[in-house]
PDBQT receptor file of N, H, CA, C and O in Angstrom, charges set to zero:
ATOM      1  N   MET A   1       4.414  -0.610  14.378  1.00  0.00    +0.000 N 
ATOM      2  CA  MET A   1       3.476  -0.201  13.364  1.00  0.00    +0.000 C 
ATOM      3  C   MET A   1       3.967  -0.529  11.966  1.00  0.00    +0.000 C 
ATOM      4  O   MET A   1       3.154  -0.769  11.073  1.00  0.00    +0.000 OA
ATOM      5  N   ALA A   2       5.273  -0.546  11.753  1.00  0.00    +0.000 N 
ATOM      6  H   ALA A   2       5.934  -0.351  12.478  1.00  0.00    +0.000 HD
ATOM      7  CA  ALA A   2       5.815  -0.795  10.422  1.00  0.00    +0.000 C 
ATOM      8  C   ALA A   2       5.489  -2.198   9.923  1.00  0.00    +0.000 C 
ATOM      9  O   ALA A   2       5.483  -2.430   8.714  1.00  0.00    +0.000 OA
ATOM     10  N   ASP A   3       5.220  -3.136  10.823  1.00  0.00    +0.000 N 
ATOM     11  H   ASP A   3       5.225  -2.948  11.805  1.00  0.00    +0.000 HD
ATOM     12  CA  ASP A   3       4.912  -4.501  10.395  1.00  0.00    +0.000 C 
ATOM     13  C   ASP A   3       3.491  -4.634   9.844  1.00  0.00    +0.000 C 
ATOM     14  O   ASP A   3       3.114  -5.719   9.400  1.00  0.00    +0.000 OA
ATOM     15  N   LEU A   4       2.698  -3.571   9.858  1.00  0.00    +0.000 N 
ATOM     16  H   LEU A   4       3.004  -2.690  10.218  1.00  0.00    +0.000 HD
ATOM     17  CA  LEU A   4       1.351  -3.608   9.299  1.00  0.00    +0.000 C 
ATOM     18  C   LEU A   4       1.361  -3.548   7.780  1.00  0.00    +0.000 C 
ATOM     19  O   LEU A   4       0.412  -3.993   7.135  1.00  0.00    +0.000 OA
ATOM     20  N   ILE A   5       2.423  -3.004   7.207  1.00  0.00    +0.000 N 
ATOM     21  H   ILE A   5       3.194  -2.643   7.732  1.00  0.00    +0.000 HD
ATOM     22  CA  ILE A   5       2.503  -2.810   5.762  1.00  0.00    +0.000 C 
ATOM     23  C   ILE A   5       3.687  -3.594   5.209  1.00  0.00    +0.000 C 
ATOM     24  O   ILE A   5       4.805  -3.483   5.711  1.00  0.00    +0.000 OA
ATOM     25  N   HIS A   6       3.433  -4.384   4.176  1.00  0.00    +0.000 N 
ATOM     26  H   HIS A   6       2.525  -4.475   3.768  1.00  0.00    +0.000 HD
ATOM     27  CA  HIS A   6       4.493  -5.144   3.514  1.00  0.00    +0.000 C 
ATOM     28  C   HIS A   6       4.451  -4.807   2.024  1.00  0.00    +0.000 C 
ATOM     29  O   HIS A   6       3.433  -5.025   1.368  1.00  0.00    +0.000 OA
ATOM     30  N   VAL A   7       5.541  -4.281   1.493  1.00  0.00    +0.000 N 
ATOM     31  H   VAL A   7       6.368  -4.104   2.026  1.00  0.00    +0.000 HD
ATOM     32  CA  VAL A   7       5.618  -3.984   0.072  1.00  0.00    +0.000 C 
ATOM     33  C   VAL A   7       6.264  -5.179  -0.622  1.00  0.00    +0.000 C 
ATOM     34  O   VAL A   7       7.429  -5.500  -0.385  1.00  0.00    +0.000 OA
ATOM     35  N   ARG A   8       5.501  -5.816  -1.465  1.00  0.00    +0.000 N 
ATOM     36  H   ARG A   8       4.555  -5.556  -1.658  1.00  0.00    +0.000 HD
ATOM     37  CA  ARG A   8       5.977  -7.005  -2.165  1.00  0.00    +0.000 C 
ATOM     38  C   ARG A   8       6.954  -6.614  -3.260  1.00  0.00    +0.000 C 
ATOM     39  O   ARG A   8       6.707  -5.650  -3.984  1.00  0.00    +0.000 OA
ATOM     40  N   ARG A   9       8.042  -7.328  -3.398  1.00  0.00    +0.000 N 
ATOM     41  H   ARG A   9       8.243  -8.111  -2.810  1.00  0.00    +0.000 HD
ATOM     42  CA  ARG A   9       9.078  -7.031  -4.399  1.00  0.00    +0.000 C 
ATOM     43  C   ARG A   9       9.114  -8.048  -5.531  1.00  0.00    +0.000 C 
ATOM     44  O   ARG A   9       9.959  -7.949  -6.421  1.00  0.00    +0.000 OA
ATOM     45  N   THR A  10       8.206  -9.029  -5.512  1.00  0.00    +0.000 N 
ATOM     46  H   THR A  10       7.520  -9.110  -4.789  1.00  0.00    +0.000 HD
ATOM     47  CA  THR A  10       8.127 -10.032  -6.577  1.00  0.00    +0.000 C 
ATOM     48  C   THR A  10       6.686 -10.125  -7.076  1.00  0.00    +0.000 C 
ATOM     49  O   THR A  10       5.754  -9.725  -6.378  1.00  0.00    +0.000 OA
ATOM     50  N   CYS A  11       6.512 -10.648  -8.270  1.00  0.00    +0.000 N 
ATOM     51  H   CYS A  11       7.269 -10.973  -8.837  1.00  0.00    +0.000 HD
ATOM     52  CA  CYS A  11       5.197 -10.801  -8.881  1.00  0.00    +0.000 C 
ATOM     53  C   CYS A  11       4.353 -11.802  -8.093  1.00  0.00    +0.000 C 
ATOM     54  O   CYS A  11       4.859 -12.831  -7.646  1.00  0.00    +0.000 OA
ATOM     55  N   ARG A  12       3.085 -11.500  -7.927  1.00  0.00    +0.000 N 
ATOM     56  H   ARG A  12       2.674 -10.664  -8.290  1.00  0.00    +0.000 HD
ATOM     57  CA  ARG A  12       2.171 -12.392  -7.211  1.00  0.00    +0.000 C 
ATOM     58  C   ARG A  12       1.864 -13.665  -8.003  1.00  0.00    +0.000 C 
ATOM     59  O   ARG A  12       1.492 -14.683  -7.419  1.00  0.00    +0.000 OA
ATOM     60  N   LEU A  13       2.017 -13.612  -9.328  1.00  0.00    +0.000 N 
ATOM     61  H   LEU A  13       2.318 -12.785  -9.803  1.00  0.00    +0.000 HD
ATOM     62  CA  LEU A  13       1.680 -14.756 -10.163  1.00  0.00    +0.000 C 
ATOM     63  C   LEU A  13       2.884 -15.647 -10.452  1.00  0.00    +0.000 C 
ATOM     64  O   LEU A  13       2.839 -16.856 -10.224  1.00  0.00    +0.000 OA
ATOM     65  N   CYS A  14       3.975 -15.037 -10.961  1.00  0.00    +0.000 N 
ATOM     66  H   CYS A  14       4.012 -14.055 -11.146  1.00  0.00    +0.000 HD
ATOM     67  CA  CYS A  14       5.120 -15.855 -11.397  1.00  0.00    +0.000 C 
ATOM     68  C   CYS A  14       6.340 -15.718 -10.484  1.00  0.00    +0.000 C 
ATOM     69  O   CYS A  14       7.347 -16.388 -10.712  1.00  0.00    +0.000 OA
ATOM     70  N   ASP A  15       6.274 -14.871  -9.461  1.00  0.00    +0.000 N 
ATOM     71  H   ASP A  15       5.456 -14.327  -9.275  1.00  0.00    +0.000 HD
ATOM     72  CA  ASP A  15       7.339 -14.670  -8.477  1.00  0.00    +0.000 C 
ATOM     73  C   ASP A  15       8.593 -14.026  -9.063  1.00  0.00    +0.000 C 
ATOM     74  O   ASP A  15       9.666 -14.103  -8.465  1.00  0.00    +0.000 OA
ATOM     75  N   SER A  16       8.465 -13.396 -10.221  1.00  0.00    +0.000 N 
ATOM     76  H   SER A  16       7.593 -13.333 -10.707  1.00  0.00    +0.000 HD
ATOM     77  CA  SER A  16       9.595 -12.707 -10.847  1.00  0.00    +0.000 C 
ATOM     78  C   SER A  16       9.882 -11.397 -10.111  1.00  0.00    +0.000 C 
ATOM     79  O   SER A  16       8.947 -10.711  -9.699  1.00  0.00    +0.000 OA
ATOM     80  N   PRO A  17      11.147 -11.041  -9.940  1.00  0.00    +0.000 N 
ATOM     81  CA  PRO A  17      11.481  -9.758  -9.317  1.00  0.00    +0.000 C 
ATOM     82  C   PRO A  17      11.453  -8.587 -10.312  1.00  0.00    +0.000 C 
ATOM     83  O   PRO A  17      11.762  -7.456  -9.936  1.00  0.00    +0.000 OA
ATOM     84  N   ASP A  18      11.091  -8.844 -11.560  1.00  0.00    +0.000 N 
ATOM     85  H   ASP A  18      10.840  -9.763 -11.865  1.00  0.00    +0.000 HD
ATOM     86  CA  ASP A  18      11.130  -7.839 -12.622  1.00  0.00    +0.000 C 
ATOM     87  C   ASP A  18       9.830  -7.029 -12.673  1.00  0.00    +0.000 C 
ATOM     88  O   ASP A  18       9.073  -7.120 -13.639  1.00  0.00    +0.000 OA
ATOM     89  N   LEU A  19       9.580  -6.237 -11.622  1.00  0.00    +0.000 N 
ATOM     90  H   LEU A  19      10.195  -6.163 -10.837  1.00  0.00    +0.000 HD
ATOM     91  CA  LEU A  19       8.382  -5.401 -11.539  1.00  0.00    +0.000 C 
ATOM     92  C   LEU A  19       8.738  -3.960 -11.860  1.00  0.00    +0.000 C 
ATOM     93  O   LEU A  19       9.797  -3.465 -11.477  1.00  0.00    +0.000 OA
ATOM     94  N   VAL A  20       7.829  -3.292 -12.575  1.00  0.00    +0.000 N 
ATOM     95  H   VAL A  20       6.968  -3.694 -12.886  1.00  0.00    +0.000 HD
ATOM     96  CA  VAL A  20       8.003  -1.889 -12.927  1.00  0.00    +0.000 C 
ATOM     97  C   VAL A  20       6.784  -1.129 -12.405  1.00  0.00    +0.000 C 
ATOM     98  O   VAL A  20       5.648  -1.547 -12.629  1.00  0.00    +0.000 OA
ATOM     99  N   CYS A  21       7.016  -0.022 -11.713  1.00  0.00    +0.000 N 
ATOM    100  H   CYS A  21       7.939   0.317 -11.530  1.00  0.00    +0.000 HD
ATOM    101  CA  CYS A  21       5.913   0.801 -11.229  1.00  0.00    +0.000 C 
ATOM    102  C   CYS A  21       5.298   1.504 -12.439  1.00  0.00    +0.000 C 
ATOM    103  O   CYS A  21       5.906   2.402 -13.022  1.00  0.00    +0.000 OA
ATOM    104  N   SER A  22       4.076   1.083 -12.809  1.00  0.00    +0.000 N 
ATOM    105  H   SER A  22       3.583   0.354 -12.336  1.00  0.00    +0.000 HD
ATOM    106  CA  SER A  22       3.435   1.636 -14.002  1.00  0.00    +0.000 C 
ATOM    107  C   SER A  22       2.595   2.875 -13.683  1.00  0.00    +0.000 C 
ATOM    108  O   SER A  22       2.483   3.776 -14.514  1.00  0.00    +0.000 OA
ATOM    109  N   VAL A  23       2.011   2.925 -12.499  1.00  0.00    +0.000 N 
ATOM    110  H   VAL A  23       2.102   2.193 -11.824  1.00  0.00    +0.000 HD
ATOM    111  CA  VAL A  23       1.225   4.087 -12.085  1.00  0.00    +0.000 C 
ATOM    112  C   VAL A  23       1.530   4.381 -10.624  1.00  0.00    +0.000 C 
ATOM    113  O   VAL A  23       1.285   3.547  -9.752  1.00  0.00    +0.000 OA
ATOM    114  N   LYS A  24       2.064   5.560 -10.360  1.00  0.00    +0.000 N 
ATOM    115  H   LYS A  24       2.263   6.238 -11.068  1.00  0.00    +0.000 HD
ATOM    116  CA  LYS A  24       2.365   5.990  -8.997  1.00  0.00    +0.000 C 
ATOM    117  C   LYS A  24       1.142   6.726  -8.463  1.00  0.00    +0.000 C 
ATOM    118  O   LYS A  24       0.741   7.749  -9.017  1.00  0.00    +0.000 OA
ATOM    119  N   LEU A  25       0.551   6.211  -7.391  1.00  0.00    +0.000 N 
ATOM    120  H   LEU A  25       0.877   5.380  -6.941  1.00  0.00    +0.000 HD
ATOM    121  CA  LEU A  25      -0.635   6.812  -6.798  1.00  0.00    +0.000 C 
ATOM    122  C   LEU A  25      -0.320   7.327  -5.402  1.00  0.00    +0.000 C 
ATOM    123  O   LEU A  25       0.681   6.940  -4.799  1.00  0.00    +0.000 OA
ATOM    124  N   ALA A  26      -1.175   8.197  -4.897  1.00  0.00    +0.000 N 
ATOM    125  H   ALA A  26      -1.988   8.511  -5.387  1.00  0.00    +0.000 HD
ATOM    126  CA  ALA A  26      -1.000   8.728  -3.548  1.00  0.00    +0.000 C 
ATOM    127  C   ALA A  26      -1.209   7.629  -2.515  1.00  0.00    +0.000 C 
ATOM    128  O   ALA A  26      -1.956   6.678  -2.741  1.00  0.00    +0.000 OA
ATOM    129  N   GLU A  27      -0.539   7.776  -1.382  1.00  0.00    +0.000 N 
ATOM    130  H   GLU A  27       0.068   8.549  -1.199  1.00  0.00    +0.000 HD
ATOM    131  CA  GLU A  27      -0.743   6.824  -0.288  1.00  0.00    +0.000 C 
ATOM    132  C   GLU A  27      -2.128   7.042   0.307  1.00  0.00    +0.000 C 
ATOM    133  O   GLU A  27      -2.642   8.160   0.319  1.00  0.00    +0.000 OA
ATOM    134  N   VAL A  28      -2.724   5.962   0.798  1.00  0.00    +0.000 N 
ATOM    135  H   VAL A  28      -2.306   5.053   0.789  1.00  0.00    +0.000 HD
ATOM    136  CA  VAL A  28      -4.065   6.033   1.375  1.00  0.00    +0.000 C 
ATOM    137  C   VAL A  28      -4.010   5.653   2.850  1.00  0.00    +0.000 C 
ATOM    138  O   VAL A  28      -3.210   4.801   3.238  1.00  0.00    +0.000 OA
ATOM    139  N   PRO A  29      -4.848   6.273   3.673  1.00  0.00    +0.000 N 
ATOM    140  CA  PRO A  29      -4.854   5.915   5.095  1.00  0.00    +0.000 C 
ATOM    141  C   PRO A  29      -5.459   4.543   5.315  1.00  0.00    +0.000 C 
ATOM    142  O   PRO A  29      -6.376   4.130   4.606  1.00  0.00    +0.000 OA
ATOM    143  N   ILE A  30      -4.933   3.843   6.306  1.00  0.00    +0.000 N 
ATOM    144  H   ILE A  30      -4.188   4.178   6.883  1.00  0.00    +0.000 HD
ATOM    145  CA  ILE A  30      -5.528   2.574   6.718  1.00  0.00    +0.000 C 
ATOM    146  C   ILE A  30      -6.735   2.923   7.575  1.00  0.00    +0.000 C 
ATOM    147  O   ILE A  30      -6.596   3.563   8.616  1.00  0.00    +0.000 OA
ATOM    148  N   VAL A  31      -7.912   2.507   7.144  1.00  0.00    +0.000 N 
ATOM    149  H   VAL A  31      -8.025   1.986   6.298  1.00  0.00    +0.000 HD
ATOM    150  CA  VAL A  31      -9.137   2.867   7.839  1.00  0.00    +0.000 C 
ATOM    151  C   VAL A  31      -9.510   1.740   8.791  1.00  0.00    +0.000 C 
ATOM    152  O   VAL A  31     -10.051   0.710   8.388  1.00  0.00    +0.000 OA
ATOM    153  N   SER A  32      -9.210   1.964  10.049  1.00  0.00    +0.000 N 
ATOM    154  H   SER A  32      -8.771   2.801  10.375  1.00  0.00    +0.000 HD
ATOM    155  CA  SER A  32      -9.546   1.010  11.087  1.00  0.00    +0.000 C 
ATOM    156  C   SER A  32      -9.611   1.755  12.409  1.00  0.00    +0.000 C 
ATOM    157  O   SER A  32      -8.752   2.592  12.684  1.00  0.00    +0.000 OA
ATOM    158  N   PRO A  33     -10.600   1.471  13.224  1.00  0.00    +0.000 N 
ATOM    159  CA  PRO A  33     -10.667   2.156  14.514  1.00  0.00    +0.000 C 
ATOM    160  C   PRO A  33      -9.578   1.702  15.481  1.00  0.00    +0.000 C 
ATOM    161  O   PRO A  33      -9.385   2.320  16.528  1.00  0.00    +0.000 OA
ATOM    162  N   ASN A  34      -8.870   0.639  15.145  1.00  0.00    +0.000 N 
ATOM    163  H   ASN A  34      -9.026   0.137  14.295  1.00  0.00    +0.000 HD
ATOM    164  CA  ASN A  34      -7.876   0.082  16.057  1.00  0.00    +0.000 C 
ATOM    165  C   ASN A  34      -6.443   0.393  15.682  1.00  0.00    +0.000 C 
ATOM    166  O   ASN A  34      -5.531   0.084  16.448  1.00  0.00    +0.000 OA
ATOM    167  N   VAL A  35      -6.217   0.996  14.525  1.00  0.00    +0.000 N 
ATOM    168  H   VAL A  35      -6.958   1.247  13.902  1.00  0.00    +0.000 HD
ATOM    169  CA  VAL A  35      -4.856   1.179  14.036  1.00  0.00    +0.000 C 
ATOM    170  C   VAL A  35      -4.560   2.644  13.812  1.00  0.00    +0.000 C 
ATOM    171  O   VAL A  35      -5.223   3.291  13.001  1.00  0.00    +0.000 OA
ATOM    172  N   GLY A  36      -3.579   3.179  14.511  1.00  0.00    +0.000 N 
ATOM    173  H   GLY A  36      -3.040   2.654  15.170  1.00  0.00    +0.000 HD
ATOM    174  CA  GLY A  36      -3.029   4.497  14.239  1.00  0.00    +0.000 C 
ATOM    175  C   GLY A  36      -4.014   5.640  14.240  1.00  0.00    +0.000 C 
ATOM    176  O   GLY A  36      -3.949   6.495  13.356  1.00  0.00    +0.000 OA
ATOM    177  N   THR A  37      -4.916   5.693  15.187  1.00  0.00    +0.000 N 
ATOM    178  H   THR A  37      -4.969   4.999  15.905  1.00  0.00    +0.000 HD
ATOM    179  CA  THR A  37      -5.870   6.791  15.218  1.00  0.00    +0.000 C 
ATOM    180  C   THR A  37      -5.650   7.634  16.460  1.00  0.00    +0.000 C 
ATOM    181  O   THR A  37      -5.148   7.160  17.480  1.00  0.00    +0.000 OA
ATOM    182  N   GLU A  38      -6.032   8.878  16.350  1.00  0.00    +0.000 N 
ATOM    183  H   GLU A  38      -6.439   9.263  15.522  1.00  0.00    +0.000 HD
ATOM    184  CA  GLU A  38      -6.000   9.781  17.500  1.00  0.00    +0.000 C 
ATOM    185  C   GLU A  38      -7.127  10.786  17.317  1.00  0.00    +0.000 C 
ATOM    186  O   GLU A  38      -7.653  10.931  16.214  1.00  0.00    +0.000 OA
ATOM    187  N   ASN A  39      -7.494  11.465  18.360  1.00  0.00    +0.000 N 
ATOM    188  H   ASN A  39      -7.067  11.347  19.257  1.00  0.00    +0.000 HD
ATOM    189  CA  ASN A  39      -8.567  12.458  18.271  1.00  0.00    +0.000 C 
ATOM    190  C   ASN A  39      -7.991  13.819  17.942  1.00  0.00    +0.000 C 
ATOM    191  O   ASN A  39      -6.962  14.217  18.487  1.00  0.00    +0.000 OA
ATOM    192  N   ASP A  40      -8.662  14.534  17.047  1.00  0.00    +0.000 N 
ATOM    193  H   ASP A  40      -9.499  14.210  16.605  1.00  0.00    +0.000 HD
ATOM    194  CA  ASP A  40      -8.276  15.910  16.755  1.00  0.00    +0.000 C 
ATOM    195  C   ASP A  40      -9.094  16.841  17.662  1.00  0.00    +0.000 C 
ATOM    196  O   ASP A  40      -9.948  16.358  18.405  1.00  0.00    +0.000 OA
ATOM    197  N   PRO A  41      -8.862  18.152  17.624  1.00  0.00    +0.000 N 
ATOM    198  CA  PRO A  41      -9.577  19.069  18.515  1.00  0.00    +0.000 C 
ATOM    199  C   PRO A  41     -11.100  19.014  18.407  1.00  0.00    +0.000 C 
ATOM    200  O   PRO A  41     -11.791  19.277  19.392  1.00  0.00    +0.000 OA
ATOM    201  N   SER A  42     -11.630  18.682  17.248  1.00  0.00    +0.000 N 
ATOM    202  H   SER A  42     -11.069  18.468  16.449  1.00  0.00    +0.000 HD
ATOM    203  CA  SER A  42     -13.090  18.618  17.105  1.00  0.00    +0.000 C 
ATOM    204  C   SER A  42     -13.660  17.272  17.540  1.00  0.00    +0.000 C 
ATOM    205  O   SER A  42     -14.875  17.073  17.504  1.00  0.00    +0.000 OA
ATOM    206  N   GLY A  43     -12.799  16.350  17.948  1.00  0.00    +0.000 N 
ATOM    207  H   GLY A  43     -11.812  16.512  17.978  1.00  0.00    +0.000 HD
ATOM    208  CA  GLY A  43     -13.259  15.046  18.419  1.00  0.00    +0.000 C 
ATOM    209  C   GLY A  43     -13.306  13.994  17.337  1.00  0.00    +0.000 C 
ATOM    210  O   GLY A  43     -13.648  12.845  17.615  1.00  0.00    +0.000 OA
ATOM    211  N   GLN A  44     -12.972  14.351  16.112  1.00  0.00    +0.000 N 
ATOM    212  H   GLN A  44     -12.694  15.284  15.886  1.00  0.00    +0.000 HD
ATOM    213  CA  GLN A  44     -12.955  13.388  15.007  1.00  0.00    +0.000 C 
ATOM    214  C   GLN A  44     -11.690  12.542  15.093  1.00  0.00    +0.000 C 
ATOM    215  O   GLN A  44     -10.669  12.993  15.612  1.00  0.00    +0.000 OA
ATOM    216  N   ARG A  45     -11.760  11.337  14.591  1.00  0.00    +0.000 N 
ATOM    217  H   ARG A  45     -12.589  10.971  14.169  1.00  0.00    +0.000 HD
ATOM    218  CA  ARG A  45     -10.585  10.454  14.608  1.00  0.00    +0.000 C 
ATOM    219  C   ARG A  45      -9.748  10.677  13.359  1.00  0.00    +0.000 C 
ATOM    220  O   ARG A  45     -10.281  10.778  12.254  1.00  0.00    +0.000 OA
ATOM    221  N   LEU A  46      -8.446  10.752  13.538  1.00  0.00    +0.000 N 
ATOM    222  H   LEU A  46      -8.013  10.670  14.435  1.00  0.00    +0.000 HD
ATOM    223  CA  LEU A  46      -7.523  10.936  12.423  1.00  0.00    +0.000 C 
ATOM    224  C   LEU A  46      -6.681   9.689  12.256  1.00  0.00    +0.000 C 
ATOM    225  O   LEU A  46      -6.229   9.104  13.241  1.00  0.00    +0.000 OA
ATOM    226  N   THR A  47      -6.467   9.279  11.017  1.00  0.00    +0.000 N 
ATOM    227  H   THR A  47      -6.833   9.754  10.218  1.00  0.00    +0.000 HD
ATOM    228  CA  THR A  47      -5.627   8.118  10.742  1.00  0.00    +0.000 C 
ATOM    229  C   THR A  47      -4.207   8.593  10.490  1.00  0.00    +0.000 C 
ATOM    230  O   THR A  47      -3.985   9.505   9.694  1.00  0.00    +0.000 OA
ATOM    231  N   ARG A  48      -3.253   7.983  11.161  1.00  0.00    +0.000 N 
ATOM    232  H   ARG A  48      -3.433   7.241  11.808  1.00  0.00    +0.000 HD
ATOM    233  CA  ARG A  48      -1.852   8.382  11.037  1.00  0.00    +0.000 C 
ATOM    234  C   ARG A  48      -1.051   7.450  10.138  1.00  0.00    +0.000 C 
ATOM    235  O   ARG A  48      -0.015   7.856   9.612  1.00  0.00    +0.000 OA
ATOM    236  N   ILE A  49      -1.496   6.222   9.949  1.00  0.00    +0.000 N 
ATOM    237  H   ILE A  49      -2.337   5.892  10.377  1.00  0.00    +0.000 HD
ATOM    238  CA  ILE A  49      -0.739   5.253   9.155  1.00  0.00    +0.000 C 
ATOM    239  C   ILE A  49      -1.301   5.212   7.738  1.00  0.00    +0.000 C 
ATOM    240  O   ILE A  49      -2.508   5.072   7.540  1.00  0.00    +0.000 OA
ATOM    241  N   VAL A  50      -0.415   5.334   6.761  1.00  0.00    +0.000 N 
ATOM    242  H   VAL A  50       0.566   5.447   6.922  1.00  0.00    +0.000 HD
ATOM    243  CA  VAL A  50      -0.835   5.279   5.361  1.00  0.00    +0.000 C 
ATOM    244  C   VAL A  50      -0.140   4.118   4.667  1.00  0.00    +0.000 C 
ATOM    245  O   VAL A  50       0.940   3.690   5.072  1.00  0.00    +0.000 OA
ATOM    246  N   ALA A  51      -0.776   3.617   3.619  1.00  0.00    +0.000 N 
ATOM    247  H   ALA A  51      -1.654   3.964   3.290  1.00  0.00    +0.000 HD
ATOM    248  CA  ALA A  51      -0.232   2.501   2.846  1.00  0.00    +0.000 C 
ATOM    249  C   ALA A  51      -0.067   2.916   1.391  1.00  0.00    +0.000 C 
ATOM    250  O   ALA A  51      -0.895   3.660   0.865  1.00  0.00    +0.000 OA
ATOM    251  N   PRO A  52       0.992   2.447   0.732  1.00  0.00    +0.000 N 
ATOM    252  CA  PRO A  52       1.174   2.775  -0.684  1.00  0.00    +0.000 C 
ATOM    253  C   PRO A  52       0.116   2.082  -1.539  1.00  0.00    +0.000 C 
ATOM    254  O   PRO A  52      -0.347   0.988  -1.215  1.00  0.00    +0.000 OA
ATOM    255  N   LEU A  53      -0.255   2.739  -2.631  1.00  0.00    +0.000 N 
ATOM    256  H   LEU A  53       0.122   3.627  -2.894  1.00  0.00    +0.000 HD
ATOM    257  CA  LEU A  53      -1.258   2.181  -3.535  1.00  0.00    +0.000 C 
ATOM    258  C   LEU A  53      -0.755   2.293  -4.967  1.00  0.00    +0.000 C 
ATOM    259  O   LEU A  53      -1.496   2.703  -5.861  1.00  0.00    +0.000 OA
ATOM    260  N   ASP A  54       0.502   1.930  -5.184  1.00  0.00    +0.000 N 
ATOM    261  H   ASP A  54       1.104   1.598  -4.458  1.00  0.00    +0.000 HD
ATOM    262  CA  ASP A  54       1.107   2.011  -6.515  1.00  0.00    +0.000 C 
ATOM    263  C   ASP A  54       0.713   0.791  -7.340  1.00  0.00    +0.000 C 
ATOM    264  O   ASP A  54       0.455  -0.285  -6.799  1.00  0.00    +0.000 OA
ATOM    265  N   ASN A  55       0.670   0.975  -8.649  1.00  0.00    +0.000 N 
ATOM    266  H   ASN A  55       0.880   1.849  -9.088  1.00  0.00    +0.000 HD
ATOM    267  CA  ASN A  55       0.326  -0.089  -9.579  1.00  0.00    +0.000 C 
ATOM    268  C   ASN A  55       1.609  -0.594 -10.234  1.00  0.00    +0.000 C 
ATOM    269  O   ASN A  55       2.388   0.199 -10.762  1.00  0.00    +0.000 OA
ATOM    270  N   TYR A  56       1.830  -1.895 -10.202  1.00  0.00    +0.000 N 
ATOM    271  H   TYR A  56       1.196  -2.539  -9.772  1.00  0.00    +0.000 HD
ATOM    272  CA  TYR A  56       3.040  -2.489 -10.758  1.00  0.00    +0.000 C 
ATOM    273  C   TYR A  56       2.708  -3.434 -11.899  1.00  0.00    +0.000 C 
ATOM    274  O   TYR A  56       1.674  -4.102 -11.893  1.00  0.00    +0.000 OA
ATOM    275  N   LEU A  57       3.603  -3.479 -12.877  1.00  0.00    +0.000 N 
ATOM    276  H   LEU A  57       4.443  -2.937 -12.882  1.00  0.00    +0.000 HD
ATOM    277  CA  LEU A  57       3.465  -4.368 -14.026  1.00  0.00    +0.000 C 
ATOM    278  C   LEU A  57       4.639  -5.335 -14.027  1.00  0.00    +0.000 C 
ATOM    279  O   LEU A  57       5.794  -4.915 -13.965  1.00  0.00    +0.000 OA
ATOM    280  N   CYS A  58       4.346  -6.634 -14.098  1.00  0.00    +0.000 N 
ATOM    281  H   CYS A  58       3.407  -6.976 -14.149  1.00  0.00    +0.000 HD
ATOM    282  CA  CYS A  58       5.399  -7.646 -14.179  1.00  0.00    +0.000 C 
ATOM    283  C   CYS A  58       5.889  -7.725 -15.624  1.00  0.00    +0.000 C 
ATOM    284  O   CYS A  58       5.099  -7.949 -16.541  1.00  0.00    +0.000 OA
ATOM    285  N   GLN A  59       7.181  -7.543 -15.820  1.00  0.00    +0.000 N 
ATOM    286  H   GLN A  59       7.822  -7.361 -15.075  1.00  0.00    +0.000 HD
ATOM    287  CA  GLN A  59       7.764  -7.576 -17.164  1.00  0.00    +0.000 C 
ATOM    288  C   GLN A  59       7.861  -8.994 -17.713  1.00  0.00    +0.000 C 
ATOM    289  O   GLN A  59       8.031  -9.178 -18.919  1.00  0.00    +0.000 OA
ATOM    290  N   LYS A  60       7.757  -9.999 -16.846  1.00  0.00    +0.000 N 
ATOM    291  H   LYS A  60       7.619  -9.850 -15.867  1.00  0.00    +0.000 HD
ATOM    292  CA  LYS A  60       7.870 -11.379 -17.294  1.00  0.00    +0.000 C 
ATOM    293  C   LYS A  60       6.523 -11.957 -17.771  1.00  0.00    +0.000 C 
ATOM    294  O   LYS A  60       6.431 -12.498 -18.873  1.00  0.00    +0.000 OA
ATOM    295  N   CYS A  61       5.482 -11.835 -16.927  1.00  0.00    +0.000 N 
ATOM    296  H   CYS A  61       5.557 -11.396 -16.032  1.00  0.00    +0.000 HD
ATOM    297  CA  CYS A  61       4.201 -12.459 -17.284  1.00  0.00    +0.000 C 
ATOM    298  C   CYS A  61       3.106 -11.451 -17.660  1.00  0.00    +0.000 C 
ATOM    299  O   CYS A  61       2.065 -11.846 -18.184  1.00  0.00    +0.000 OA
ATOM    300  N   GLY A  62       3.329 -10.152 -17.399  1.00  0.00    +0.000 N 
ATOM    301  H   GLY A  62       4.175  -9.832 -16.974  1.00  0.00    +0.000 HD
ATOM    302  CA  GLY A  62       2.374  -9.131 -17.790  1.00  0.00    +0.000 C 
ATOM    303  C   GLY A  62       1.271  -8.853 -16.785  1.00  0.00    +0.000 C 
ATOM    304  O   GLY A  62       0.354  -8.088 -17.084  1.00  0.00    +0.000 OA
ATOM    305  N   LEU A  63       1.335  -9.451 -15.603  1.00  0.00    +0.000 N 
ATOM    306  H   LEU A  63       2.080 -10.072 -15.360  1.00  0.00    +0.000 HD
ATOM    307  CA  LEU A  63       0.310  -9.223 -14.589  1.00  0.00    +0.000 C 
ATOM    308  C   LEU A  63       0.394  -7.796 -14.083  1.00  0.00    +0.000 C 
ATOM    309  O   LEU A  63       1.474  -7.307 -13.752  1.00  0.00    +0.000 OA
ATOM    310  N   ASN A  64      -0.750  -7.130 -14.026  1.00  0.00    +0.000 N 
ATOM    311  H   ASN A  64      -1.627  -7.528 -14.295  1.00  0.00    +0.000 HD
ATOM    312  CA  ASN A  64      -0.865  -5.784 -13.495  1.00  0.00    +0.000 C 
ATOM    313  C   ASN A  64      -1.387  -5.911 -12.072  1.00  0.00    +0.000 C 
ATOM    314  O   ASN A  64      -2.429  -6.533 -11.865  1.00  0.00    +0.000 OA
ATOM    315  N   GLN A  65      -0.692  -5.334 -11.071  1.00  0.00    +0.000 N 
ATOM    316  H   GLN A  65       0.154  -4.829 -11.239  1.00  0.00    +0.000 HD
ATOM    317  CA  GLN A  65      -1.036  -5.590  -9.677  1.00  0.00    +0.000 C 
ATOM    318  C   GLN A  65      -0.780  -4.370  -8.802  1.00  0.00    +0.000 C 
ATOM    319  O   GLN A  65       0.067  -3.533  -9.112  1.00  0.00    +0.000 OA
ATOM    320  N   LEU A  66      -1.533  -4.282  -7.694  1.00  0.00    +0.000 N 
ATOM    321  H   LEU A  66      -2.221  -4.962  -7.442  1.00  0.00    +0.000 HD
ATOM    322  CA  LEU A  66      -1.332  -3.224  -6.716  1.00  0.00    +0.000 C 
ATOM    323  C   LEU A  66      -0.285  -3.664  -5.722  1.00  0.00    +0.000 C 
ATOM    324  O   LEU A  66       0.044  -2.917  -4.800  1.00  0.00    +0.000 OA
TER     325      LEU A  66
């Protein structure tokens, strides 16, 4: 399951490793009927796998990215 999420450590535009987390956001569940779901007592499906949704700023080129 860990291979479903990849946290990038370089800028998507200039490939610089100089990224700063500018906004820390809550993790969000991956919404898919095929990934990490189970039934709760009421029969609803629960998502168990979450992905980070932090906002990063590249100090080299200024790109703002998730």
